[in-house]
N, CA, C and O atoms as a printed pandas DataFrame, in Angstrom:
     atom_number atom_name residue_name chain_id  residue_number  x_coord  y_coord  z_coord
0              1         N          MET        A               1    0.579   -0.940    0.201
1              2        CA          MET        A               1   -0.219   -0.089   -0.024
2              3         C          MET        A               1    0.679    1.476    0.341
3              4         O          MET        A               1    1.263    1.701    1.401
4              5         N          PHE        A               2    0.579    2.483   -0.926
5              6        CA          PHE        A               2    1.388    3.569   -0.816
6              7         C          PHE        A               2    0.750    4.216   -0.053
7              8         O          PHE        A               2   -0.446    4.005    0.144
8              9         N          PRO        A               3    1.754    5.581    0.811
9             10        CA          PRO        A               3    1.174    6.619    1.538
10            11         C          PRO        A               3    0.164    7.425    0.555
11            12         O          PRO        A               3    0.275    7.469   -0.670
12            13         N          PRO        A               4   -0.478    7.828    1.051
13            14        CA          PRO        A               4   -1.270    8.798    0.042
14            15         C          PRO        A               4    0.015   10.267   -0.002
15            16         O          PRO        A               4    0.845   10.566    0.856
16            17         N          ILE        A               5   -0.254   10.885   -1.253
17            18        CA          ILE        A               5    0.375   11.700   -1.926
18            19         C          ILE        A               5   -0.412   13.092   -2.062
19            20         O          ILE        A               5   -1.196   13.423   -2.952
20            21         N          PHE        A               6   -0.149   13.547   -1.357
21            22        CA          PHE        A               6   -0.902   15.444   -1.495
22            23         C          PHE        A               6    0.346   16.107   -2.059
23            24         O          PHE        A               6    1.444   16.015   -1.511
24            25         N          CYS        A               7    0.075   16.910   -3.404
25            26        CA          CYS        A               7    0.888   18.256   -3.925
26            27         C          CYS        A               7   -0.199   18.976   -5.114
27            28         O          CYS        A               7   -1.349   18.698   -5.456
28            29         N          ASN        A               8    0.780   20.026   -5.540
29            30        CA          ASN        A               8    0.130   21.012   -6.260
30            31         C          ASN        A               8    1.074   20.938   -7.518
31            32         O          ASN        A               8    1.630   21.910   -8.030
32            33         N          ALA        A               9    1.152   19.831   -7.871
33            34        CA          ALA        A               9    2.458   20.263   -9.061
34            35         C          ALA        A               9    2.078   18.192   -9.820
35            36         O          ALA        A               9    1.586   17.226   -9.237
36            37         N          LEU        A              10    2.534   18.319  -11.057
37            38        CA          LEU        A              10    2.187   17.119  -11.949
38            39         C          LEU        A              10    3.201   16.657  -11.582
39            40         O          LEU        A              10    4.090   17.496  -11.729
40            41         N          LEU        A              11    3.591   15.685  -11.142
41            42        CA          LEU        A              11    4.828   14.359  -10.879
42            43         C          LEU        A              11    4.767   13.019  -12.156
43            44         O          LEU        A              11    3.885   12.188  -12.374
44            45         N          LEU        A              12    5.912   13.222  -12.737
45            46        CA          LEU        A              12    6.134   11.914  -13.411
46            47         C          LEU        A              12    6.424   10.614  -12.208
47            48         O          LEU        A              12    6.449   11.164  -11.107
48            49         N          LEU        A              13    6.567    9.648  -12.113
49            50        CA          LEU        A              13    6.993    8.268  -11.830
50            51         C          LEU        A              13    7.923    7.431  -12.531
51            52         O          LEU        A              13    7.572    6.793  -13.524
52            53         N          PHE        A              14    9.063    7.397  -12.082
53            54        CA          PHE        A              14    8.901    5.905  -13.377
54            55         C          PHE        A              14   10.541    5.387  -12.735
55            56         O          PHE        A              14   11.281    5.941  -11.922
56            57         N          THR        A              15   10.681    4.162  -13.466
57            58        CA          THR        A              15   11.237    3.156  -12.882
58            59         C          THR        A              15   12.831    3.399  -12.991
59            60         O          THR        A              15   12.936    3.930  -14.097
60            61         N          ALA        A              16   13.763    3.327  -12.596
61            62        CA          ALA        A              16   15.452    3.052  -12.968
62            63         C          ALA        A              16   15.779    1.913  -12.920
63            64         O          ALA        A              16   15.046    1.091  -12.370
64            65         N          SER        A              17   17.111    1.517  -13.552
65            66        CA          SER        A              17   16.981    0.346  -13.760
66            67         C          SER        A              17   17.399   -0.903  -12.284
67            68         O          SER        A              17   17.485   -2.123  -12.144
68            69         N          THR        A              18   17.548    0.250  -11.492
69            70        CA          THR        A              18   17.387   -0.721  -10.279
70            71         C          THR        A              18   16.340   -0.771   -9.692
71            72         O          THR        A              18   16.483   -1.096   -8.514
72            73         N          VAL        A              19   14.853   -0.501  -10.147
73            74        CA          VAL        A              19   13.852   -0.921   -9.878
74            75         C          VAL        A              19   13.091    0.209   -8.992
75            76         O          VAL        A              19   11.871    0.361   -8.935
76            77         N          LYS        A              20   14.077    0.963   -8.317
77            78        CA          LYS        A              20   13.506    2.112   -8.013
78            79         C          LYS        A              20   12.791    3.330   -8.350
79            80         O          LYS        A              20   13.063    3.596   -9.520
80            81         N          PHE        A              21   11.677    4.541   -7.653
81            82        CA          PHE        A              21   10.916    5.405   -8.255
82            83         C          PHE        A              21   11.899    6.438   -7.760
83            84         O          PHE        A              21   12.389    6.702   -6.663
84            85         N          LYS        A              22   12.049    7.149   -9.559
85            86        CA          LYS        A              22   12.579    8.196   -9.639
86            87         C          LYS        A              22   11.696    9.668   -9.886
87            88         O          LYS        A              22   11.251    9.955  -10.998
88            89         N          LYS        A              23   11.540   10.440   -8.829
89            90        CA          LYS        A              23   10.752   11.530   -9.190
90            91         C          LYS        A              23   11.206   12.564   -9.924
91            92         O          LYS        A              23   12.404   12.847   -9.892
92            93         N          GLN        A              24   10.309   13.278  -10.692
93            94        CA          GLN        A              24   10.435   14.361  -11.611
94            95         C          GLN        A              24    9.606   15.531  -12.099
95            96         O          GLN        A              24    8.728   15.527  -12.962
96            97         N          THR        A              25   10.059   16.517  -11.380
97            98        CA          THR        A              25    8.541   17.700  -11.588
98            99         C          THR        A              25    8.463   17.726  -12.950
99           100         O          THR        A              25    9.581   17.576  -13.443
100          101         N          ILE        A              26    7.541   17.865  -13.806
101          102        CA          ILE        A              26    6.890   18.632  -14.801
102          103         C          ILE        A              26    6.616   19.894  -15.031
103          104         O          ILE        A              26    7.028   20.678  -15.886
104          105         N          ASP        A              27    5.648   20.026  -13.909
105          106        CA          ASP        A              27    4.942   21.432  -13.705
106          107         C          ASP        A              27    4.618   22.004  -12.131
107          108         O          ASP        A              27    3.836   21.643  -11.252
108          109         N          ASN        A              28    5.375   22.811  -12.214
109          110        CA          ASN        A              28    5.025   22.809  -10.261
110          111         C          ASN        A              28    3.955   24.281   -9.968
111          112         O          ASN        A              28    3.827   24.968   -8.955
112          113         N          ASN        A              29    3.399   24.361  -11.125
113          114        CA          ASN        A              29    2.359   25.758  -10.741
114          115         C          ASN        A              29    0.552   24.859  -11.110
115          116         O          ASN        A              29   -0.468   25.459  -11.450
116          117         N          ILE        A              30    0.686   23.385  -10.898
117          118        CA          ILE        A              30   -1.090   23.204  -11.159
118          119         C          ILE        A              30   -1.872   22.932  -10.231
119          120         O          ILE        A              30   -1.852   21.897   -9.565
120          121         N          ALA        A              31   -2.603   23.820  -10.119
121          122        CA          ALA        A              31   -3.485   23.542   -8.651
122          123         C          ALA        A              31   -4.378   22.377   -8.779
123          124         O          ALA        A              31   -5.014   22.092   -9.794
124          125         N          ILE        A              32   -4.374   21.627   -7.501
125          126        CA          ILE        A              32   -4.802   20.553   -7.379
126          127         C          ILE        A              32   -5.488   20.588   -5.675
127          128         O          ILE        A              32   -4.969   20.306   -4.595
128          129         N          GLY        A              33   -7.059   21.134   -6.095
129          130        CA          GLY        A              33   -7.626   21.339   -4.658
130          131         C          GLY        A              33   -7.527   20.656   -3.720
131          132         O          GLY        A              33   -7.202   21.215   -2.672
132          133         N          TYR        A              34   -7.726   19.421   -3.712
133          134        CA          TYR        A              34   -7.953   18.232   -2.665
134          135         C          TYR        A              34   -6.650   17.412   -2.831
135          136         O          TYR        A              34   -6.666   16.526   -1.976
136          137         N          GLY        A              35   -6.045   17.377   -3.236
137          138        CA          GLY        A              35   -4.764   16.525   -3.165
138          139         C          GLY        A              35   -4.804   15.520   -4.356
139          140         O          GLY        A              35   -5.254   15.928   -5.427
140          141         N          MET        A              36   -4.445   14.473   -4.265
141          142        CA          MET        A              36   -4.009   13.798   -5.934
142          143         C          MET        A              36   -3.079   11.947   -5.187
143          144         O          MET        A              36   -2.290   11.800   -4.254
144          145         N          ALA        A              37   -3.596   11.079   -6.000
145          146        CA          ALA        A              37   -3.466    9.892   -5.348
146          147         C          ALA        A              37   -2.362    9.439   -6.580
147          148         O          ALA        A              37   -2.463    9.967   -7.688
148          149         N          LEU        A              38   -1.344    8.462   -6.310
149          150        CA          LEU        A              38   -0.748    8.141   -6.811
150          151         C          LEU        A              38   -0.909    7.118   -8.050
151          152         O          LEU        A              38   -1.198    5.970   -7.713
152          153         N          GLY        A              39   -0.762    7.365   -9.462
153          154        CA          GLY        A              39   -1.347    6.378  -10.457
154          155         C          GLY        A              39   -2.111    7.257  -10.811
155          156         O          GLY        A              39   -2.203    8.346  -10.244
156          157         N          ASP        A              40   -2.930    6.814  -12.048
157          158        CA          ASP        A              40   -3.639    7.797  -13.057
158          159         C          ASP        A              40   -5.085    7.112  -12.618
159          160         O          ASP        A              40   -5.522    6.099  -13.165
160          161         N          VAL        A              41   -5.878    7.943  -11.362
161          162        CA          VAL        A              41   -6.668    7.533  -10.660
162          163         C          VAL        A              41   -8.287    7.590  -11.608
163          164         O          VAL        A              41   -9.202    6.779  -11.467
164          165         N          ASP        A              42   -8.276    8.840  -12.603
165          166        CA          ASP        A              42   -9.362    9.283  -12.702
166          167         C          ASP        A              42   -9.203    9.172  -14.524
167          168         O          ASP        A              42  -10.209    9.183  -15.233
168          169         N          GLY        A              43   -8.340    9.109  -14.878
169          170        CA          GLY        A              43   -7.886    8.408  -16.438
170          171         C          GLY        A              43   -8.140    9.977  -17.270
171          172         O          GLY        A              43   -8.785   10.293  -18.270
172          173         N          GLU        A              44   -7.337   10.689  -16.360
173          174        CA          GLU        A              44   -7.124   12.554  -16.803
174          175         C          GLU        A              44   -5.742   13.073  -17.447
175          176         O          GLU        A              44   -5.374   14.113  -17.991
176          177         N          ILE        A              45   -4.998   11.495  -17.026
177          178        CA          ILE        A              45   -3.738   11.999  -17.775
178          179         C          ILE        A              45   -3.761   10.509  -18.328
179          180         O          ILE        A              45   -4.195    9.421  -17.950
180          181         N          LYS        A              46   -3.063   11.024  -19.425
181          182        CA          LYS        A              46   -2.131    9.820  -20.482
182          183         C          LYS        A              46   -0.974   10.245  -21.289
183          184         O          LYS        A              46   -0.728   11.286  -21.897
184          185         N          VAL        A              47   -0.348    9.163  -21.125
185          186        CA          VAL        A              47    1.088    9.320  -22.332
186          187         C          VAL        A              47    0.558    8.977  -23.771
187          188         O          VAL        A              47   -0.371    8.177  -23.889
188          189         N          GLY        A              48    1.060    9.494  -24.726
189          190        CA          GLY        A              48    1.535    9.572  -25.645
190          191         C          GLY        A              48    2.645    9.344  -26.718
191          192         O          GLY        A              48    3.740    9.176  -26.181
192          193         N          ASN        A              49    2.676    9.293  -27.980
193          194        CA          ASN        A              49    3.780    9.299  -28.544
194          195         C          ASN        A              49    3.754    9.941  -30.217
195          196         O          ASN        A              49    2.816    9.975  -31.014
196          197         N          MET        A              50    4.789   10.285  -30.322
197          198        CA          MET        A              50    5.300   11.652  -30.973
198          199         C          MET        A              50    6.089   11.113  -32.036
199          200         O          MET        A              50    6.595   10.055  -31.661
200          201         N          PRO        A              51    6.446   11.450  -33.378
201          202        CA          PRO        A              51    7.159   11.119  -34.237
202          203         C          PRO        A              51    8.744   11.064  -33.615
203          204         O          PRO        A              51    8.903   11.879  -32.707
204          205         N          GLU        A              52   10.201   10.074  -34.013
205          206        CA          GLU        A              52   10.712    9.648  -33.397
206          207         C          GLU        A              52   11.006    8.982  -32.010
207          208         O          GLU        A              52   12.064    8.648  -31.478
208          209         N          GLN        A              53    9.848    8.915  -31.658
209          210        CA          GLN        A              53    9.551    7.885  -30.312
210          211         C          GLN        A              53    9.737    9.071  -29.412
211          212         O          GLN        A              53   10.641    9.005  -28.579
212          213         N          LYS        A              54    9.272    9.742  -29.453
213          214        CA          LYS        A              54    9.134   11.194  -28.568
214          215         C          LYS        A              54    7.891   10.605  -27.666
215          216         O          LYS        A              54    6.885   10.041  -28.095
216          217         N          LYS        A              55    8.247   10.902  -26.239
217          218        CA          LYS        A              55    6.841   10.945  -25.504
218          219         C          LYS        A              55    5.985   12.129  -25.614
219          220         O          LYS        A              55    6.638   13.093  -26.014
220          221         N          ILE        A              56    4.527   12.440  -25.359
221          222        CA          ILE        A              56    4.214   13.350  -24.592
222          223         C          ILE        A              56    3.319   12.827  -23.605
223          224         O          ILE        A              56    2.975   11.645  -23.571
224          225         N          ILE        A              57    2.892   13.830  -22.693
225          226        CA          ILE        A              57    1.926   13.823  -21.835
226          227         C          ILE        A              57    1.125   14.621  -21.956
227          228         O          ILE        A              57    1.389   15.817  -22.082
228          229         N          ALA        A              58   -0.294   14.029  -21.944
229          230        CA          ALA        A              58   -1.892   14.980  -22.084
230          231         C          ALA        A              58   -2.512   15.082  -20.900
231          232         O          ALA        A              58   -2.164   14.392  -19.942
232          233         N          THR        A              59   -3.146   15.643  -20.863
233          234        CA          THR        A              59   -3.850   15.951  -19.328
234          235         C          THR        A              59   -5.293   16.756  -19.594
235          236         O          THR        A              59   -5.524   17.251  -20.697
236          237         N          ILE        A              60   -5.752   16.799  -19.058
237          238        CA          ILE        A              60   -7.200   17.375  -18.477
238          239         C          ILE        A              60   -6.422   17.952  -17.108
239          240         O          ILE        A              60   -5.681   17.247  -16.423
240          241         N          GLU        A              61   -6.818   19.805  -16.745
241          242        CA          GLU        A              61   -6.706   20.179  -15.880
242          243         C          GLU        A              61   -7.626   21.077  -15.320
243          244         O          GLU        A              61   -8.435   21.449  -16.170
244          245         N          PRO        A              62   -7.817   21.591  -14.152
245          246        CA          PRO        A              62   -7.326   20.485  -12.606
246          247         C          PRO        A              62   -8.641   19.276  -13.138
247          248         O          PRO        A              62   -9.485   19.179  -14.030
248          249         N          MET        A              63   -8.189   18.560  -12.039
249          250        CA          MET        A              63   -9.240   17.146  -12.819
250          251         C          MET        A              63  -10.555   17.634  -12.662
251          252         O          MET        A              63  -10.890   18.324  -11.699
252          253         N          HIS        A              64  -11.605   17.168  -13.933
253          254        CA          HIS        A              64  -12.641   17.485  -14.199
254          255         C          HIS        A              64  -12.432   19.023  -14.937
255          256         O          HIS        A              64  -13.363   19.829  -14.950
256          257         N          GLY        A              65  -11.256   19.293  -15.476
257          258        CA          GLY        A              65  -11.276   20.802  -15.723
258          259         C          GLY        A              65  -11.570   21.535  -16.533
259          260         O          GLY        A              65  -12.561   21.128  -17.139
260          261         N          SER        A              66  -11.200   22.475  -16.888
261          262        CA          SER        A              66  -11.370   23.448  -18.140
262          263         C          SER        A              66  -10.176   23.516  -18.774
263          264         O          SER        A              66  -10.121   24.485  -19.532
264          265         N          ALA        A              67   -9.111   22.790  -18.743
265          266        CA          ALA        A              67   -8.142   23.024  -20.048
266          267         C          ALA        A              67   -7.795   21.575  -20.640
267          268         O          ALA        A              67   -8.069   20.646  -19.880
268          269         N          ILE        A              68   -7.303   21.280  -21.729
269          270        CA          ILE        A              68   -6.495   20.570  -22.382
270          271         C          ILE        A              68   -4.866   20.893  -22.260
271          272         O          ILE        A              68   -4.388   21.963  -22.638
272          273         N          ALA        A              69   -4.312   20.131  -21.849
273          274        CA          ALA        A              69   -2.428   20.893  -21.845
274          275         C          ALA        A              69   -2.273   19.173  -22.727
275          276         O          ALA        A              69   -3.190   18.396  -22.996
276          277         N          ILE        A              70   -0.690   19.009  -23.017
277          278        CA          ILE        A              70    0.027   18.699  -23.569
278          279         C          ILE        A              70    1.402   18.807  -23.484
279          280         O          ILE        A              70    1.991   19.529  -24.289
280          281         N          TYR        A              71    2.134   18.064  -22.443
281          282        CA          TYR        A              71    3.588   18.367  -21.802
282          283         C          TYR        A              71    4.542   17.636  -22.947
283          284         O          TYR        A              71    4.369   16.483  -23.342
284          285         N          LEU        A              72    5.546   18.507  -23.384
285          286        CA          LEU        A              72    6.530   17.855  -24.645
286          287         C          LEU        A              72    7.639   17.874  -23.884
287          288         O          LEU        A              72    7.605   18.540  -22.849
288          289         N          LYS        A              73    8.849   17.146  -24.242
289          290        CA          LYS        A              73    9.819   17.166  -23.193
290          291         C          LYS        A              73   11.155   16.998  -24.281
291          292         O          LYS        A              73   11.136   15.916  -24.869
292          293         N          ASN        A              74   12.114   17.749  -24.576
293          294        CA          ASN        A              74   13.167   17.827  -25.256
294          295         C          ASN        A              74   14.114   18.104  -23.846
295          296         O          ASN        A              74   13.481   17.602  -22.917
296          297         N          ASN        A              75   15.154   18.600  -23.429
297          298        CA          ASN        A              75   15.775   18.990  -22.523
298          299         C          ASN        A              75   15.212   18.887  -20.636
299          300         O          ASN        A              75   15.552   18.417  -19.551
300          301         N          THR        A              76   14.102   19.743  -21.332
301          302        CA          THR        A              76   13.284   19.617  -19.718
302          303         C          THR        A              76   12.005   19.502  -20.027
303          304         O          THR        A              76   11.917   19.521  -21.255
304          305         N          TRP        A              77   11.081   19.405  -19.582
305          306        CA          TRP        A              77    9.050   19.482  -19.276
306          307         C          TRP        A              77    8.737   20.909  -20.174
307          308         O          TRP        A              77    8.806   21.976  -19.562
308          309         N          LYS        A              78    8.485   20.914  -21.241
309          310        CA          LYS        A              78    7.440   22.153  -21.513
310          311         C          LYS        A              78    6.045   22.126  -21.616
311          312         O          LYS        A              78    5.527   21.125  -22.110
312          313         N          ARG        A              79    5.042   23.466  -21.065
313          314        CA          ARG        A              79    3.442   22.562  -20.964
314          315         C          ARG        A              79    2.955   23.441  -21.890
315          316         O          ARG        A              79    3.050   24.640  -21.628
316          317         N          VAL        A              80    2.236   22.949  -23.361
317          318        CA          VAL        A              80    1.497   23.569  -24.329
318          319         C          VAL        A              80    0.094   23.284  -23.516
319          320         O          VAL        A              80   -0.259   22.230  -22.988
320          321         N          LEU        A              81   -0.764   24.844  -23.591
321          322        CA          LEU        A              81   -1.920   24.706  -23.498
322          323         C          LEU        A              81   -2.809   24.254  -24.826
323          324         O          LEU        A              81   -2.751   24.877  -25.885
324          325         N          ARG        A              82   -3.517   23.255  -24.651
325          326        CA          ARG        A              82   -4.339   23.371  -26.539
326          327         C          ARG        A              82   -5.646   23.501  -26.335
327          328         O          ARG        A              82   -6.349   23.147  -27.280
328          329         N          ASP        A              83   -6.392   24.059  -25.016
329          330        CA          ASP        A              83   -7.501   24.288  -25.666
330          331         C          ASP        A              83   -8.008   24.838  -23.668
331          332         O          ASP        A              83   -7.611   24.364  -22.603
332          333         N          ASP        A              84   -8.786   25.737  -23.898
333          334        CA          ASP        A              84   -9.479   26.254  -22.490
334          335         C          ASP        A              84  -10.547   26.398  -22.186
335          336         O          ASP        A              84  -10.950   26.710  -21.065
336          337         N          ASN        A              85  -11.449   26.102  -23.569
337          338        CA          ASN        A              85  -13.036   26.009  -23.050
338          339         C          ASN        A              85  -13.959   24.997  -23.276
339          340         O          ASN        A              85  -14.971   24.782  -23.943
340          341         N          ILE        A              86  -13.013   24.296  -22.233
341          342        CA          ILE        A              86  -14.221   23.155  -21.762
342          343         C          ILE        A              86  -14.509   23.430  -20.386
343          344         O          ILE        A              86  -13.768   24.033  -19.610
344          345         N          LYS        A              87  -15.792   22.883  -20.105
345          346        CA          LYS        A              87  -16.042   23.003  -18.651
346          347         C          LYS        A              87  -16.536   21.420  -18.336
347          348         O          LYS        A              87  -17.348   20.763  -18.988
348          349         N          GLU        A              88  -15.781   21.013  -17.117
349          350        CA          GLU        A              88  -15.765   19.670  -16.400
350          351         C          GLU        A              88  -15.286   18.459  -17.634
351          352         O          GLU        A              88  -15.874   17.441  -17.998
352          353         N          GLY        A              89  -14.455   18.837  -17.915
353          354        CA          GLY        A              89  -13.805   18.126  -18.990
354          355         C          GLY        A              89  -13.690   16.319  -18.154
355          356         O          GLY        A              89  -13.352   16.240  -16.973
356          357         N          HIS        A              90  -13.940   15.346  -18.782
357          358        CA          HIS        A              90  -14.166   13.823  -17.894
358          359         C          HIS        A              90  -13.720   12.913  -18.596
359          360         O          HIS        A              90  -13.637   11.769  -18.149
360          361         N          ALA        A              91  -13.330   13.241  -19.872
361          362        CA          ALA        A              91  -12.498   11.925  -20.405
362          363         C          ALA        A              91  -11.294   12.499  -21.455
363          364         O          ALA        A              91  -11.365   13.631  -21.935
364          365         N          LEU        A              92  -10.132   11.525  -21.759
365          366        CA          LEU        A              92   -9.246   11.633  -22.329
366          367         C          LEU        A              92   -8.822   10.805  -22.963
367          368         O          LEU        A              92   -8.432    9.882  -22.247
368          369         N          GLY        A              93   -8.639   10.580  -24.298
369          370        CA          GLY        A              93   -7.961    9.380  -24.530
370          371         C          GLY        A              93   -6.763    9.898  -25.987
371          372         O          GLY        A              93   -7.026   10.716  -26.869
372          373         N          VAL        A              94   -5.318    9.015  -25.797
373          374        CA          VAL        A              94   -4.289    9.232  -26.781
374          375         C          VAL        A              94   -4.136    8.017  -27.308
375          376         O          VAL        A              94   -3.471    7.144  -26.751
376          377         N          ALA        A              95   -4.622    7.890  -28.210
377          378        CA          ALA        A              95   -3.804    7.379  -29.510
378          379         C          ALA        A              95   -3.701    7.404  -30.780
379          380         O          ALA        A              95   -4.470    8.135  -31.405
380          381         N          ASP        A              96   -2.864    6.724  -31.376
381          382        CA          ASP        A              96   -2.772    7.105  -33.210
382          383         C          ASP        A              96   -4.234    6.248  -33.872
383          384         O          ASP        A              96   -4.245    5.099  -34.316
384          385         N          PHE        A              97   -5.376    7.178  -33.774
385          386        CA          PHE        A              97   -6.785    7.269  -34.291
386          387         C          PHE        A              97   -6.944    7.118  -35.883
387          388         O          PHE        A              97   -7.386    6.111  -36.437
388          389         N          SER        A              98   -6.569    8.128  -36.435
389          390        CA          SER        A              98   -6.348    8.418  -37.832
390          391         C          SER        A              98   -5.273    7.500  -38.326
391          392         O          SER        A              98   -5.110    7.827  -39.501
392          393         N          GLY        A              99   -4.241    6.263  -37.959
393          394        CA          GLY        A              99   -3.294    5.843  -38.322
394          395         C          GLY        A              99   -1.961    6.970  -39.121
395          396         O          GLY        A              99   -1.308    6.420  -40.008
396          397         N          ASN        A             100   -1.751    7.862  -38.927
397          398        CA          ASN        A             100   -0.873    8.184  -39.772
398          399         C          ASN        A             100    0.366    8.541  -38.709
399          400         O          ASN        A             100    1.013    9.560  -38.470
400          401         N          GLY        A             101    0.360    7.395  -38.277
401          402        CA          GLY        A             101    1.487    7.246  -37.316
402          403         C          GLY        A             101    2.422    8.244  -35.936
403          404         O          GLY        A             101    3.517    8.224  -35.374
404          405         N          THR        A             102    1.354    8.904  -35.914
405          406        CA          THR        A             102    1.142   10.048  -34.601
406          407         C          THR        A             102    0.141   10.092  -33.753
407          408         O          THR        A             102   -0.975   10.273  -34.238
408          409         N          ASP        A             103    0.220   10.001  -32.866
409          410        CA          ASP        A             103   -1.231    9.976  -31.598
410          411         C          ASP        A             103   -1.818   11.369  -32.073
411          412         O          ASP        A             103   -1.146   12.146  -32.751
412          413         N          GLN        A             104   -3.101   11.631  -31.677
413          414        CA          GLN        A             104   -4.324   12.503  -31.862
414          415         C          GLN        A             104   -4.476   11.976  -30.561
415          416         O          GLN        A             104   -4.094   10.855  -30.225
416          417         N          ILE        A             105   -5.435   13.377  -29.325
417          418        CA          ILE        A             105   -5.618   13.886  -28.397
418          419         C          ILE        A             105   -7.454   13.577  -28.945
419          420         O          ILE        A             105   -7.819   13.735  -30.110
420          421         N          VAL        A             106   -8.280   13.175  -27.929
421          422        CA          VAL        A             106   -9.246   12.988  -27.905
422          423         C          VAL        A             106  -10.008   13.544  -26.359
423          424         O          VAL        A             106   -9.863   12.809  -25.383
424          425         N          ALA        A             107  -10.624   14.550  -26.237
425          426        CA          ALA        A             107  -11.288   14.912  -24.856
426          427         C          ALA        A             107  -13.081   15.129  -25.206
427          428         O          ALA        A             107  -13.663   15.584  -26.190
428          429         N          GLY        A             108  -13.581   14.557  -23.869
429          430        CA          GLY        A             108  -14.550   14.828  -23.498
430          431         C          GLY        A             108  -15.003   16.317  -22.341
431          432         O          GLY        A             108  -14.148   16.757  -21.573
432          433         N          TRP        A             109  -16.190   16.826  -22.392
433          434        CA          TRP        A             109  -16.770   17.567  -21.442
434          435         C          TRP        A             109  -18.085   17.500  -21.173
435          436         O          TRP        A             109  -18.900   17.447  -22.094
436          437         N          ARG        A             110  -18.552   17.493  -19.551
437          438        CA          ARG        A             110  -20.056   17.063  -19.728
438          439         C          ARG        A             110  -20.888   18.277  -19.451
439          440         O          ARG        A             110  -22.087   17.997  -19.416
440          441         N          ALA        A             111  -20.510   20.041  -19.161
441          442        CA          ALA        A             111  -21.056   20.728  -18.934
442          443         C          ALA        A             111  -20.704   22.082  -19.805
443          444         O          ALA        A             111  -19.603   22.279  -20.320
444          445         N          ALA        A             112  -21.481   22.704  -19.858
445          446        CA          ALA        A             112  -21.627   23.410  -21.420
446          447         C          ALA        A             112  -20.799   24.562  -20.956
447          448         O          ALA        A             112  -21.013   25.235  -19.948
448          449         N          ASN        A             113  -19.661   24.730  -21.963
449          450        CA          ASN        A             113  -18.456   25.903  -22.087
450          451         C          ASN        A             113  -19.069   27.097  -22.033
451          452         O          ASN        A             113  -20.222   27.337  -21.673
452          453         N          LYS        A             114  -17.833   28.185  -22.591
453          454        CA          LYS        A             114  -18.350   29.601  -23.007
454          455         C          LYS        A             114  -19.408   29.508  -23.719
455          456         O          LYS        A             114  -20.527   29.909  -23.400
456          457         N          ASP        A             115  -18.949   28.724  -25.176
457          458        CA          ASP        A             115  -19.819   28.704  -25.789
458          459         C          ASP        A             115  -21.566   27.990  -25.640
459          460         O          ASP        A             115  -22.334   27.962  -26.602
460          461         N          GLY        A             116  -21.724   27.760  -25.031
461          462        CA          GLY        A             116  -22.925   26.886  -24.336
462          463         C          GLY        A             116  -22.623   25.700  -24.439
463          464         O          GLY        A             116  -23.312   25.029  -23.670
464          465         N          LYS        A             117  -21.712   24.928  -25.194
465          466        CA          LYS        A             117  -21.763   23.812  -25.845
466          467         C          LYS        A             117  -21.113   22.507  -24.668
467          468         O          LYS        A             117  -20.435   22.594  -23.645
468          469         N          VAL        A             118  -21.573   21.610  -25.245
469          470        CA          VAL        A             118  -20.992   20.376  -24.804
470          471         C          VAL        A             118  -20.301   19.214  -26.074
471          472         O          VAL        A             118  -20.602   19.200  -27.268
472          473         N          GLY        A             119  -19.498   18.474  -25.495
473          474        CA          GLY        A             119  -19.062   17.869  -26.432
474          475         C          GLY        A             119  -17.739   17.168  -26.147
475          476         O          GLY        A             119  -17.140   16.994  -25.086
476          477         N          ILE        A             120  -17.328   16.656  -27.971
477          478        CA          ILE        A             120  -15.617   15.807  -27.857
478          479         C          ILE        A             120  -15.190   16.651  -28.760
479          480         O          ILE        A             120  -15.888   17.097  -29.671
480          481         N          LYS        A             121  -13.947   16.933  -28.545
481          482        CA          LYS        A             121  -12.415   17.734  -29.076
482          483         C          LYS        A             121  -11.756   16.555  -29.863
483          484         O          LYS        A             121  -11.353   15.744  -29.030
484          485         N          PHE        A             122  -11.637   16.369  -30.428
485          486        CA          PHE        A             122  -10.569   15.234  -31.490
486          487         C          PHE        A             122   -9.125   16.919  -32.606
487          488         O          PHE        A             122   -9.188   17.790  -33.474
488          489         N          GLU        A             123   -8.264   16.360  -31.753
489          490        CA          GLU        A             123   -7.089   17.036  -32.600
490          491         C          GLU        A             123   -5.742   16.215  -32.665
491          492         O          GLU        A             123   -5.358   15.416  -31.811
492          493         N          ASP        A             124   -5.210   16.497  -33.629
493          494        CA          ASP        A             124   -3.821   16.048  -33.900
494          495         C          ASP        A             124   -2.556   16.526  -33.057
495          496         O          ASP        A             124   -2.398   17.743  -33.164
496          497         N          ILE        A             125   -1.586   15.880  -32.225
497          498        CA          ILE        A             125   -0.670   16.310  -31.513
498          499         C          ILE        A             125    0.332   17.524  -32.155
499          500         O          ILE        A             125    0.813   18.365  -31.396
500          501         N          LEU        A             126    0.583   17.546  -33.489
501          502        CA          LEU        A             126    1.285   18.199  -34.022
502          503         C          LEU        A             126    0.588   19.020  -35.170
503          504         O          LEU        A             126    0.857   19.199  -36.358
504          505         N          GLU        A             127   -0.380   19.431  -34.362
505          506        CA          GLU        A             127   -1.582   20.525  -34.868
506          507         C          GLU        A             127   -1.316   21.956  -33.685
507          508         O          GLU        A             127   -2.028   22.958  -33.758
């Protein structure tokens, strides 16, 4: 059993060759109002693929939130806001839906946004 983790940052935990977890801060400015558990508890954080075997992390922020963001890694992690016009974001998927060799993001929200719409957003990571 893992102890609870409370933070206001997006952290990436990964295994090293010694099978110990190493922590890397990706963004220390995310506001999570009531805490976060170890792992992807609610399905709103996904890892995706870009060309040349590079990885991205896609998120809906904050949990059940109003923004779709991706994190790209070169030497450091860079946050890229993709959309801030969703409300109660509640579903996120990252996969190569189109078969072009690069993943796309699909995200859904369940409450009317600024334009009075609920829906699903589909976009290519490279756009």
